[in-house]
Structure formats: structure tokens, C-alpha cells
C-alpha positions, 0 to 999 in steps of 0.5 A: 500500500505504501508503494501505491502512495509513493507512485501517486505522490510521484505522478502528482509531482510530475503533473504539477511540474509539467503544468508549471513548466508549460505555463511559463512558456505562454507569452502574455499579450501586450497592449499595442499603440499604432499610428495611421498616417492617412496622407499616404496609402495607410487606412484604419481598416488595414491597421485594425487587421494587424491588431490582436482583438483580445488585448487593449489597442490604441490607434492614433490617426493623423491626417484625413482618412477616407475609409470604410471601417467595420469594428467587431469583437475588440476587447478594448479599442481606442481610436484617437484623432491627432489634431494638427494645424489648429484643426480638431480631429473629426470622424465622419460617416459616409453621409457626412454626419459625425460618428460617435 
């Protein structure tokens, strides 16, 4: 009976060791901030495709973007317009009305 107890103890130790060893290999996701400069070919929708939707993300927008954007399933997403040249940042819908 004592041998059975030692085997169970050894198996438990090996199981706990493997769980801890494999758990240390997991890489935590890191929040990300990216900047989209709309004076070139950059678009907000293409930038969103590069982000991990499970973590906190911030998109800084510089310039005037013309884009059709669909936002789905982001845990936390901030889109921040950079005010330049004394003008406030604005997000407009396709019909010309403000969004948000």
C-alpha cells in the first residue's frame, strides 16, 4: 500500500511540474499603440487587421482618412484623432454626419 502512495505522490509531482513548466512558456499579450498616417496609402481598416482583438489597442490617426471601417469583437479599442494645424480631429460617416 505504501508503494501505491509513493507512485501517486510521484505522478502528482510530475503533473504539477509539467503544468508549471508549460505555463511559463505562454507569452502574455501586450497592449499595442499604432499610428495611421492617412496622407499616404495607410487606412484604419488595414491597421485594425494587424491588431490582436483580445488585448487593449490604441490607434492614433493623423491626417484625413477616407475609409470604410467595420469594428467587431475588440476587447478594448481606442481610436484617437491627432489634431494638427489648429484643426480638431473629426470622424465622419459616409453621409457626412459625425460618428460617435
